[in-house]
C-alpha atoms as one frame of an Amber mdcrd trajectory, in Angstrom:
protein
 -18.594 -10.326 -24.171 -20.353 -13.479 -25.409 -23.891 -13.035 -26.700 -26.297
 -15.734 -27.922 -27.958 -14.904 -31.264 -30.196 -17.532 -32.912 -28.499 -20.227
 -30.859 -25.009 -19.093 -31.854 -22.373 -17.693 -29.505 -21.063 -14.411 -30.894
 -18.510 -12.013 -29.476 -19.955  -8.562 -28.832 -17.538  -5.648 -28.801 -17.919
  -3.531 -25.671 -17.101   0.147 -25.213 -15.583   1.414 -21.980 -16.620   4.622
 -20.282 -15.156   6.653 -17.446 -17.598   8.478 -15.181 -16.321  11.349 -13.031
 -18.214  12.236  -9.862 -18.190  13.664  -6.344 -20.053  12.503  -3.275 -20.783
  13.293   0.333 -20.104   9.981   2.048 -22.045  10.747   5.233 -25.032   8.529
   4.439 -23.136   5.703   2.703 -21.244   2.624   3.817 -18.386   3.569   1.527
 -18.056   3.260  -2.231 -18.249  -0.509  -2.636 -21.466  -2.522  -2.686 -22.204
  -3.921   0.771 -24.771  -6.519   1.846 -27.708  -4.905   3.648 -26.150  -1.430
   3.488 -26.358   1.497   1.076 -23.213   2.313  -0.907 -22.324   4.931  -3.515
 -21.580   2.218  -6.091 -24.975   0.560  -5.662 -26.835   3.879  -5.858 -25.035
   4.943  -9.031 -25.336   1.525 -10.699 -29.093   1.562 -10.163 -29.416   5.018
 -11.725 -27.254   4.121 -14.737 -29.111   0.844 -15.265 -32.444   2.664 -15.277
 -31.386   5.426 -17.655 -29.324   3.303 -20.067 -31.788   0.375 -19.942 -29.021
  -2.160 -19.562 -27.359  -3.737 -16.561 -24.414  -1.582 -15.516 -21.564  -2.789
 -13.291 -19.127  -0.143 -12.070 -15.472  -0.453 -11.072 -14.203   2.384  -8.899
 -10.786   3.998  -8.582 -10.691   2.927  -4.947 -12.767   1.764  -2.010 -13.491
   4.716   0.237 -14.651   3.643   3.693 -17.933   4.390   5.426 -18.388   8.130
   5.857 -15.419   9.161   3.696 -16.097  11.800   1.043 -14.816  12.318  -2.504
 -14.542  15.681  -4.210 -13.209  13.754  -7.216 -13.785  10.096  -7.978 -13.580
   7.983 -11.140 -15.315   4.738 -12.056 -15.649   2.788 -15.292 -18.300   0.618
 -16.900 -18.639  -1.320 -20.150 -21.513  -1.133 -22.610 -22.437  -2.540 -25.994
 -23.431   0.994 -26.974 -20.844   3.237 -28.617 -22.696   6.535 -28.270 -23.286
   6.971 -24.555 -20.810   9.837 -24.213 -22.540  11.677 -27.076 -25.764  12.017
 -25.091 -25.647  15.697 -24.169 -28.327  15.234 -21.525 -26.956  12.141 -19.788
 -25.137  13.981 -16.994 -28.204  16.134 -16.344 -30.507  13.104 -16.291 -28.220
  11.223 -13.905 -27.998  14.176 -11.537 -31.767  14.502 -11.641 -32.241  10.866
 -10.630 -29.460  10.586  -8.052 -29.795  11.862  -4.477 -28.405  15.298  -3.669
 -25.244  13.878  -2.078 -23.905  12.415  -5.366 -22.957  14.669  -8.301 -21.918
  13.505 -11.775 -19.472  15.724 -13.692 -18.723  13.864 -16.926 -19.082  10.590
 -18.824 -16.454   9.913 -21.481 -15.472   7.003 -23.688 -11.943   5.710 -23.110
  -9.635   3.078 -24.519 -10.752  -0.425 -23.623  -7.501  -1.066 -21.773  -8.097
   1.810 -19.360  -9.116   0.718 -15.877 -10.433   3.082 -13.200  -8.471   1.287
 -10.482  -5.436  -0.368 -12.040  -4.590   2.385 -14.549  -4.417   5.021 -11.799
  -0.874   6.252 -11.144  -1.708   7.932  -7.861  -4.499   9.018  -5.545  -4.571
  12.076  -3.319  -6.421  12.515  -0.035  -6.939  15.524   2.210  -7.830  15.326
   5.895  -9.364  18.480   7.397  -9.062  19.425  11.079 -10.686  22.501  12.624
  -9.670  23.997  15.973 -12.915  25.896  16.568 -16.147  23.985  16.939 -17.691
  23.674  13.464 -21.374  24.216  12.848 -22.400  24.280   9.198 -19.427  22.230
   8.000 -19.383  19.742  10.882 -20.018  16.692   8.597 -16.841  17.534   6.652
 -14.093  18.066   9.235 -12.739  16.808  12.560 -12.964  19.146  15.544  -9.654
  18.966  17.424  -8.793  21.945  19.594  -5.426  20.884  21.100  -2.339  22.830
  20.050  -0.254  21.141  17.353   3.374  21.564  16.311   3.008  21.530  12.520
   6.784  21.634  12.007   7.209  18.334  13.860   4.268  16.820  11.986   5.899
  17.761   8.687   9.118  16.142   9.866   7.068  12.974  10.333   5.773  13.410
   6.758   9.372  13.280   5.513   9.849  10.038   7.446   6.828   8.490   5.732
   8.524   8.821   2.342  11.434   6.668   3.515   9.242   3.575   3.928   7.080
   1.364   1.720   5.565  -1.137   4.181   2.628   0.522   5.955   1.205  -2.482
   7.778   1.217  -0.448  11.008  -1.405   1.886   9.542  -3.625  -0.738   7.907
  -6.870  -2.138   9.176  -6.335  -5.715  10.349  -7.372  -8.785   8.321  -7.778
  -7.012   4.986  -7.717  -9.017   1.766  -4.665  -7.543  -0.011  -1.556  -9.164
  -1.476   0.848  -6.538  -0.157   0.911  -3.663   2.321   3.543  -1.793   0.315
   2.723   1.723  -0.875   4.816   4.499  -2.365   4.109   7.837  -0.681   4.930
  10.621  -3.143   3.747  13.652  -1.188   2.720  14.305   2.409   2.304  17.704
   4.049   0.507  19.510   6.838  -0.609  23.101   6.164  -1.794  25.373   8.967
  -4.406  28.070   8.458  -6.441  30.398  10.690  -9.006  27.793  11.680  -7.010
  24.569  11.800  -4.752  22.304   9.738  -5.094  20.241   6.574  -3.119  17.086
   5.805  -2.508  16.179   2.144  -1.072  12.836   1.078  -0.499  11.352  -2.380
   0.543   7.731  -3.016   0.313   5.078  -5.684  -2.153   3.150  -3.505  -3.618
   3.199  -0.021  -4.503   0.509   2.493  -7.814   0.397   4.338  -7.903   3.004
   7.095  -4.318   4.041   6.237  -4.785   7.812   6.011  -6.942   8.040   9.131
  -4.481   6.049  11.233  -1.510   8.060   9.908  -3.319  11.260  10.870  -4.155
   9.894  14.317  -0.515   8.951  14.900   0.770  12.299  13.656  -1.553  14.091
  16.059   0.429  12.425  18.837   3.631  13.773  17.247   2.094  17.238  17.011
   1.133  17.197  20.688   4.606  16.108  21.779   3.415  12.674  22.873   5.603
  10.886  20.292   9.046  11.801  18.971  10.596  10.954  15.585  12.356   7.837
  16.877   9.070   6.549  18.269   7.273   7.405  15.034   9.834   5.412  13.061
   9.474   2.539  15.519   5.719   2.491  14.906   6.225   2.124  11.146   8.945
  -0.506  11.512   6.938  -2.553  14.018   4.314  -3.601  11.463   1.861  -3.557
  14.377  -1.368  -1.559  14.072  -1.615  -1.581  17.851   1.503   0.592  18.093
   0.035   3.387  15.944  -2.305   6.118  17.116  -6.079   6.261  16.985  -8.019
   6.234  13.742  -9.503   9.707  13.331 -13.159  10.068  12.256 -14.002   9.397
   8.621 -15.895  12.657   8.123 -12.705  14.721   7.834 -11.315  12.651   4.942
 -11.703  13.483   1.242 -10.414  11.766  -1.881  -9.538  14.808  -3.988  -7.672
  13.516  -7.040  -6.939  10.404  -9.108  -4.086  10.643 -11.623  -3.973   8.555
 -14.819
């Protein structure tokens, strides 16, 4: 970074830090800073700027949408200070300043080439569906009481891995260079009170997981067969896919570096 000292332009060496956190996305318009709306990024940047007494700009591992949660999230920031991670009280001070729906776990110094977004090898999401009406956990799951054929839904998961172009499951008019993603894992697991969908990929498109889940619910109800599911993917048409399920059931649970 360039810094002016006595009228001279000098290069200042910056240190890079990873910050690991979790958040309840209910009250936020996603991770990324939004005009006239509260975001997780903005809230955390303000707290870091106050405590570190320098302007902090964060780069996140992804851009979770409005209402989506993260049980594990990573962001990075640069600082002229080399000792931030040695402050034993920093995590405690951040948690004391931040609202109750954001929790900081660790701050660590990393190699300057590490990037919270571009260095990530994969991200993993879980979508939680409950078949009995939730009460205390209602902000964190989707209530869906219809019977589902999990075996057929897992057959659809196997189909997902055969494709790379997921335009059919992407929000329209997004600013990305490609809609190609590599799905590494996808699985539905049934339990006593519902089903959970886990998916891991190198990257995700906006609204991708929620629209995949909505489409697979049609498979699970017998409203769509495997040939029709394949046709949805191959069409490249978001209008052919199923509904987008509510954000509150979706969690980012892991980022692999």
